[in-house]
C-alpha positions as CSV (number, residue, x, y, z in Angstrom):
1,M,138.1,92.8,99.5
2,T,135.9,94.4,101.8
3,A,134.6,97.6,101.3
4,D,135.2,99.9,104.8
5,Y,132.4,101.8,105.4
6,S,134.1,103.7,108.9
7,E,133.2,106.4,107.7
8,V,129.3,106.2,106.7
9,F,129.2,104.7,110.9
10,Q,131.0,107.7,111.8
11,R,129.1,109.9,110.5
12,F,125.6,109.1,111.1
13,G,127.1,108.2,114.6
14,I,126.1,104.4,114.3
15,E,127.7,100.8,115.1
16,P,130.1,99.8,113.5
17,Q,128.2,96.3,111.4
18,E,127.9,94.3,108.9
19,S,125.1,94.9,105.8
20,I,121.5,93.3,106.8
21,Y,120.9,93.6,103.2
22,P,122.8,91.0,100.6
23,Y,122.6,92.8,98.0
24,S,123.8,96.4,98.6
25,P,125.0,98.2,102.2
26,V,122.3,98.7,104.2
27,F,122.9,99.5,108.2
28,R,120.5,99.6,111.5
29,G,120.8,102.2,114.0
30,E,120.0,104.8,115.7
31,I,119.4,108.8,115.4
32,D,118.1,111.5,118.0
33,G,116.3,108.1,119.8
34,R,115.0,106.8,116.1
35,Q,115.7,103.3,114.8
36,V,116.6,103.9,111.5
37,A,118.6,102.6,108.0
38,V,121.5,104.4,106.8
39,K,122.0,103.6,102.9
40,R,122.8,104.5,99.9
41,T,120.6,106.8,97.8
42,H,121.4,108.4,94.0
43,Y,120.1,111.0,92.6
44,A,120.2,112.8,95.9
45,E,119.2,116.5,94.9
46,F,116.0,114.9,93.5
47,M,115.3,112.2,96.1
48,G,114.5,114.0,99.5
49,P,112.2,116.6,97.9
50,W,110.5,113.6,95.9
51,V,109.6,111.5,98.8
52,R,108.6,114.7,101.0
53,E,105.7,115.2,98.3
54,L,104.6,111.5,98.0
55,H,105.0,111.6,102.0
56,D,102.7,114.7,101.9
57,N,100.1,112.9,99.1
58,G,99.6,110.3,101.4
59,I,101.8,107.3,99.7
60,A,103.9,105.6,102.3
61,V,106.7,105.9,102.2
62,V,110.5,106.8,103.5
63,T,111.9,110.0,104.5
64,P,114.9,110.8,105.3
65,L,116.0,111.6,108.8
66,A,119.2,112.5,108.2
67,G,121.3,113.1,105.2
68,P,122.4,113.0,101.9
69,H,126.1,113.1,103.2
70,K,128.6,112.5,100.3
71,I,130.9,109.8,102.0
72,G,133.5,108.5,98.7
73,D,131.8,108.0,96.1
74,F,128.1,108.0,96.7
75,H,125.3,109.2,98.5
76,W,124.1,108.2,101.9
77,V,121.2,108.5,103.7
78,A,119.3,107.7,106.9
79,Y,115.3,106.3,106.9
80,P,113.4,105.3,109.7
81,W,112.8,101.7,110.5
82,I,109.6,100.7,109.9
83,D,108.0,98.2,112.1
84,G,106.4,95.1,109.6
85,R,106.3,92.2,107.9
86,V,107.6,91.0,104.8
87,Y,105.7,89.9,101.9
88,D,103.8,86.8,102.4
89,G,102.8,86.4,99.0
90,S,99.1,86.0,99.3
91,I,96.2,87.6,97.4
92,D,95.8,90.3,99.8
93,D,99.6,91.2,100.0
94,V,100.1,91.3,96.5
95,A,96.5,93.0,96.1
96,A,98.2,96.1,98.1
97,A,101.2,95.7,96.7
98,G,99.2,96.4,92.8
99,A,97.2,99.1,94.9
100,F,100.0,100.9,96.2
101,L,102.2,101.0,92.2
102,G,98.7,102.5,91.0
103,R,98.8,104.9,93.4
104,L,102.1,105.7,92.9
105,H,102.3,106.5,89.4
106,A,98.7,108.5,89.6
107,Q,100.4,111.1,91.5
108,R,101.3,114.2,89.3
109,G,105.1,114.9,89.6
110,E,108.0,115.4,87.1
111,S,111.0,116.2,89.6
112,L,113.1,113.3,88.7
113,P,116.5,112.6,85.7
114,A,114.6,111.4,83.1
115,F,114.5,107.2,82.1
116,P,117.8,107.0,79.9
117,W,117.1,105.1,76.7
118,P,119.9,102.2,76.0
119,D,122.1,102.7,73.3
120,H,123.1,99.1,72.0
121,D,125.8,97.8,70.0
122,E,126.7,94.8,68.6
123,E,129.6,94.3,71.4
124,S,126.9,95.3,74.1
125,V,124.3,92.4,72.6
126,Q,127.2,90.0,72.4
127,D,128.2,90.5,75.7
128,D,124.2,89.8,76.6
129,I,124.3,86.6,75.3
130,D,127.8,85.2,75.9
131,G,126.3,86.1,79.9
132,L,122.9,83.9,78.8
133,T,125.0,81.5,77.1
134,K,127.5,81.3,80.6
135,A,124.7,81.4,83.2
136,L,122.9,78.5,81.4
137,S,126.0,76.0,80.7
138,T,126.6,76.7,84.3
139,Y,123.6,76.3,86.5
140,R,120.4,75.4,83.2
141,P,122.4,73.3,80.3
142,D,118.5,72.3,79.6
143,L,117.2,75.5,78.8
144,R,120.1,76.8,77.4
145,E,119.1,75.9,73.7
146,Q,115.3,76.5,74.3
147,V,116.1,80.7,75.6
148,L,119.1,81.1,73.1
149,D,117.3,80.3,70.0
150,R,114.1,82.5,71.6
151,L,115.9,85.6,73.3
152,A,119.2,85.9,70.9
153,P,117.4,87.1,68.2
154,L,115.8,89.3,69.9
155,L,118.4,91.0,71.6
156,R,119.8,91.6,68.6
157,A,117.0,93.3,66.8
158,F,115.8,95.0,70.5
159,M,117.8,98.6,69.0
160,S,115.7,98.2,65.9
161,T,112.3,97.4,67.0
162,T,111.4,97.2,70.4
163,L,113.2,100.2,71.5
164,P,111.8,102.4,69.1
165,A,108.3,101.3,69.0
166,I,108.4,101.7,72.8
167,R,110.8,105.7,73.2
168,D,108.8,107.3,70.3
169,A,105.2,105.9,71.2
170,G,104.9,109.3,73.6
171,L,103.6,107.0,76.5
172,P,102.2,109.1,79.7
173,A,105.7,108.9,82.0
174,V,105.4,109.1,85.9
175,D,108.1,109.6,88.6
176,A,108.6,106.2,90.0
177,T,111.2,103.8,91.7
178,V,112.3,101.8,88.5
179,D,113.0,98.9,91.6
180,Y,109.0,98.1,92.7
181,K,109.5,94.6,94.3
182,A,107.8,92.7,97.4
183,V,111.6,93.2,99.0
184,N,111.9,97.0,99.1
185,L,107.9,97.1,101.3
186,V,107.5,96.2,104.4
187,Y,103.7,95.4,105.4
188,T,102.4,97.5,108.4
189,D,98.9,97.5,110.0
190,H,98.0,100.1,107.8
191,G,99.1,98.4,104.3
192,P,102.6,98.7,102.1
193,V,105.3,101.3,102.9
194,L,108.0,101.3,100.8
195,I,111.3,101.2,101.8
196,D,113.6,102.0,99.0
197,P,112.4,104.1,96.5
198,D,116.9,105.3,95.3
199,N,116.7,104.1,91.8
200,G,113.7,106.2,91.1
201,E,113.3,108.1,87.8
202,H,110.9,109.9,85.3
203,I,109.9,107.2,83.2
204,P,107.1,105.7,81.2
205,R,104.5,104.2,83.4
206,L,103.9,101.3,81.1
207,L,107.9,100.2,81.1
208,D,107.2,100.4,85.2
209,L,104.4,98.4,85.5
210,A,105.9,96.3,83.1
211,L,109.2,95.3,85.5
212,A,107.6,95.1,88.1
213,T,105.5,92.8,86.5
214,L,108.4,90.0,85.6
215,L,110.4,90.9,89.1
216,F,108.4,91.9,91.8
217,H,109.6,88.3,93.7
218,N,112.9,88.6,92.5
219,D,115.1,88.5,95.4
220,L,112.9,87.2,98.2
221,A,114.5,84.6,100.4
222,G,111.7,82.6,100.9
223,E,108.3,82.1,98.7
224,P,107.5,82.6,96.1
225,A,110.3,81.8,93.7
226,A,108.8,82.0,90.4
227,L,106.9,85.5,88.7
228,F,103.3,86.0,89.6
229,D,101.1,83.4,88.8
230,E,97.4,83.5,86.9
231,R,96.0,84.6,90.5
232,Q,98.4,86.9,91.6
233,W,98.3,88.4,88.5
234,A,94.8,89.2,88.2
235,A,95.1,90.4,91.4
236,F,98.0,93.1,91.3
237,R,97.1,94.3,88.3
238,D,93.2,94.8,88.7
239,A,94.3,96.6,91.9
240,Y,96.9,98.6,90.1
241,L,93.8,99.6,87.6
242,E,91.6,100.9,90.2
243,H,94.1,103.9,90.0
244,V,95.4,104.1,86.3
245,E,93.4,104.1,83.6
246,L,96.0,103.3,80.6
247,T,95.3,104.8,76.9
248,E,94.8,103.0,74.3
249,T,98.2,103.3,73.0
250,E,99.8,101.7,76.1
251,R,97.3,98.8,76.0
252,A,98.1,97.9,72.5
253,L,101.8,98.0,73.5
254,W,102.0,96.1,76.6
255,P,103.6,93.1,75.3
256,T,105.8,95.0,73.4
257,A,106.7,96.2,76.8
258,L,107.2,93.4,78.6
259,T,109.4,92.3,76.2
260,Y,111.6,95.7,76.5
261,M,112.3,94.6,80.3
262,L,113.1,91.3,79.9
263,L,115.6,92.0,77.3
264,E,116.8,94.9,79.5
265,W,115.9,94.3,83.3
266,G,115.2,90.0,83.1
267,V,118.4,89.4,81.1
268,W,121.3,91.2,83.2
269,S,119.6,89.8,86.2
270,V,120.2,86.4,84.6
271,C,123.7,86.9,83.5
272,N,124.5,88.8,87.0
273,D,122.7,87.6,90.1
274,D,123.5,84.2,92.5
275,W,122.7,81.2,90.9
276,A,123.9,79.2,92.8
277,D,120.7,80.2,95.9
278,P,117.8,77.5,94.9
279,R,115.6,80.2,95.2
280,H,116.8,82.3,92.7
281,A,117.7,79.4,90.8
282,A,113.9,78.3,90.3
283,F,113.0,82.4,89.9
284,F,115.3,82.7,87.2
285,A,114.4,80.2,85.7
286,D,110.6,80.7,85.2
287,L,111.7,84.7,84.5
288,I,113.9,83.4,81.6
289,T,111.6,81.0,80.3
290,V,108.6,83.0,80.4
291,D,105.3,83.1,77.7
292,T,104.7,86.9,78.5
293,A,100.9,86.2,77.5
294,R,100.6,85.1,81.3
295,F,100.4,88.6,82.5
296,P,97.5,90.1,80.0
297,L,95.8,93.5,80.7
C-alpha cells in the first residue's frame, strides 16, 4: 500500500508529488520564496539546535526553515534546497569529504542522544546469518560459502569480543551523523554541504569513521560501485587526519572498529537492501568480501 503524505503536503504548503529519493520520502517545494526539501527527521528536539550550532561554527550543513512538525508517527522538517552537483568519485571530491568529516569530528559538543549499544541474542544472530544466506543464495551463490565461513563465526562472537572491545575502551565520542556517505553531500563551489544530518547520535568517533569508510559509496546511483580503492582511501584518510588526532587506543582498535561496523551495518545493508540493482549488487559484493586491512591508518 502506498503511504499517504497528504498531511505533509498540506502542513508545509507544497504540491502533492512522488519522493525524489528512492530510500525514504523526500519532497521538493517552496516556502516563503525559498526552494526546500521536506523530509523526516529523528530526534526532533535535538537535531535543530545541533545543526544550527554546526552552522554557526562554520560547518556547511542544512538548518531547518520550517518544522519540525509531528505528522503521524514521524517528525518532518523543511531544509533549504542546496544547488550543486553530486559526488563524482574523484580524488578531489574524496579528499573534500574526508576533510569535512574531520572538521565535523573536531567539534566539541554533546547535545545528541547517546549511541545505543546493541544487545544481540542467539536468535537475532541467527537471523543475520539466515539473511546473509538468503541474499547470497539468491544473488551471489558463488560467494556464499566464502562469506559465511568468514562472517558467521564473527557474528556469533560479536557480543563477547568485538562489542566489549569497542564499548569498554573509553573512546572519544562526538556528535555525528552516523550516516556519512556520498549521497548525503551536495558539492558546491565552496565545497560539500551535508544535506542529511538527521540520523545523528553521540558516538565514538572511531565507529563513525569506520562506518563512513565502509559505506561512503552505498546508495549511489552510479560509479563507483565499490568501496574506496587504495588512492581514494589515502585521500579520505589523510584529509580527515588533518583535523583529528586519533589516540593510540583508537589506532590500536581501528581494525576492530571496521569489523564492528561490517558486522552491524554492513551485514544489515546486505540483508535488507536492493541486490536486484546491478550497481548495488557490485557494491555489496565488494563490501561483504572486503579485507579491512585495505584501509590502514
